[in-house]
N, C-alpha and C positions, 0 to 999 in steps of 0.2 A: 744904349741903355735907357735913354729918356722914354722910348716907346713902351718899355716895361712899366715904368711909373704911370704913364697915361692909361695903360690897360688896367693897372691896379685901381686907379681912380674910377674907371668905368665899372669895374667889378664891385666896388664899394657902393656906387650909385645904384647898380642893379639890385644888390642885396637890400638897400634901403627901400627901393620901390617894391620889391617882393614883400618886405616886412610890412609896409604900409597897406598893401593890397590884402595880405593875409589876415591882418588884424593883430591887436596887441596880445590876445590870449595865445594864439598860435605861435607868435614870435617868442613869447616868454617860455612856452613849452619847448620849443626848438633850442633856445639858448640854454635852458636848464638841462636838456638832454645832452647837448654838446659838452657842458661843464661836467656832467657825470661821467661821460665817456673819457674826457681828458683826465679827470681825476683818477679814474680806474686805470688808465694807461700809465700815468705817472706813478701810481701806487705799485703796479706790477713791476715797473722798471726798478723802483727802489727796493722792492722785496727780492727780486731776482738778481740784483747786482751783488756780486761777490765782494767781500772785503779785500782791499788791496793787500798783497803780501808785503810784510815789513822787510825792508832791506836789512841785511845783516850788517851790524855795526863793525866797521873795520877797526882793528886795534891800532891806536895811534901811539907813536913813540914820542915820548917827551924828551926834549933836549936837556 
């Protein structure tokens, strides 16, 4: 499992290098685009989610 963590660190470093090479304007546009896509996905999930059926209340006997 430690190898996965090391590869995640390498991936974060790669993203940082790409962001530095691309420039701040492109980085901001990409991050904004990803935020819009993630927000749209979350919105679609919350809209399409059906309301959970309420459980029928069982009649309780009182002693």
